[in-house]
C-alpha positions, 0 to 999 in steps of 0.5 A: 937469194934475190927478192924476185926469186924468193917471190916465185918460190912463194906463189908456185903450185906444187900440187902435193898430196895431203901430208896425212894421207897415209900414216905409218904408225910404229908401236911398241906396246908402251903407253907412249906409242898407244897414246898416238892413236889419239893423234891419228884419230885427230888427223882424220879431218885433215885428209888421213885415209890409211894407217900402217901399224908397225911393230919391230921386234928384236928377234923372230918377228913374232908378236905375243898373243896378248900384243895381238889382241891389242892390235886387234883392238886398235885395228877395230877402233881405226876402222870405226873411224873410217881408216883403212888399216893394216899391221905388220911385224918385222925383225930388225933395228927399229929406226932402220925398219921404220924408215925402210917400211915408210919408203916401201909403203909410200906413206905420206907421214911417220907418226911417233911418240917421244918423251926424250926419256924412258926405259930401254925397252921403250924403243920409240923414245930418244935415240929411235926418234932421232934415227928415224929422222936421220934415215928418212926424207918423209914428214914426221909427226913427233909427239912429246908425251910428257912422262909424270909421277902421280903418287908413285905411279908413272903416268903419261899426259895427253898431248894430242888434244887441240893439236892444230890449235895454234902452230908455231912455224919457223921460217928461214926464207929458203926454197923450203918456205914453198913447201911450208906454204903449201902445207899451211894452205892445206892445213887451213882448208882442213881447220888449222885457224891460228899460224905464228911465223917466226924468223930468227936473224942470227946474232952470229951472222948479223949485227943487232944494228943492221937495219938493212937486214931487219927491214928485208926480213920483215918485208919477206914475212909480210909478203908470206903472211899476205899469201897465206892470209884468209877470212878463216885463217889468222897469220901473224909474224914475228922477227927475233934477233939472237939464237934460234933454239932459244927464240923458237922455244920462247916464242912456242911458249909465248904463243901457247903453240900447240904444235911446231911445224918445221921444214927441212931440205933433203934429210936435214932441216935448219942446220941438219940433224948433226949432233948438237945442231939447232934442229936436234936441240929444238926437238929434245927441248920442245914441250909440244908436238913437232911436225917435221916437213921435207922440202 
């Protein structure tokens, strides 16, 4: 894409609503899904106003009395924080139901818990997370909750504290960059202070001695940095060479990212959500929460 076209994309205003305004929060009453409440509560300062709680059952759509008491307690806690909260219980395939409700309710974000492993009845783990990402174009906040063993007891380590301390943002310099810029502008006004922009020049497409490509990418990244930079918002840029998955994960560790924000085009991002793709590998292997934004 010509440089002039890229610049137009980066400066164009899209006037999108807050990505956190109305949240769909699926719960299966596992420890992971209930701990997503901490993340949702933290999103209040970023413009969150309404939460739709969703439980997907395997049959008859009924919720046990004990589970309803948990739901009532959740609603009370969210109400106290200023959220408007509703609850629904629907029978069906979890990923399909979550995607359908997200569309019907016109939510602006789906919040999900995932450890990448777990018992079969904890439907928010593993396959359901990817199923939702494949079925919806809605932004998805995927929290990586680490399951640890402590003296023989299975516990979940909190992973939402200081969620927006340092965000790593892989940038591919496509039309999707404009939506990412809009999202970062919003987050900076609400309290995000530190952003690391990363572009990986793929070794399968360019040679390490391709000075022209390196210079072009660095110029575009600096242009984006200049567009985003403000007195209260620190932006740094990284240009790496090699394999996207490896570099994204390594930079995430190096900068101690508390969140990875990735843009997707349509129902896929980076190279789509096909089995074995870059995007799927990043989601599977990242150790910090991810915010997946639709373009």
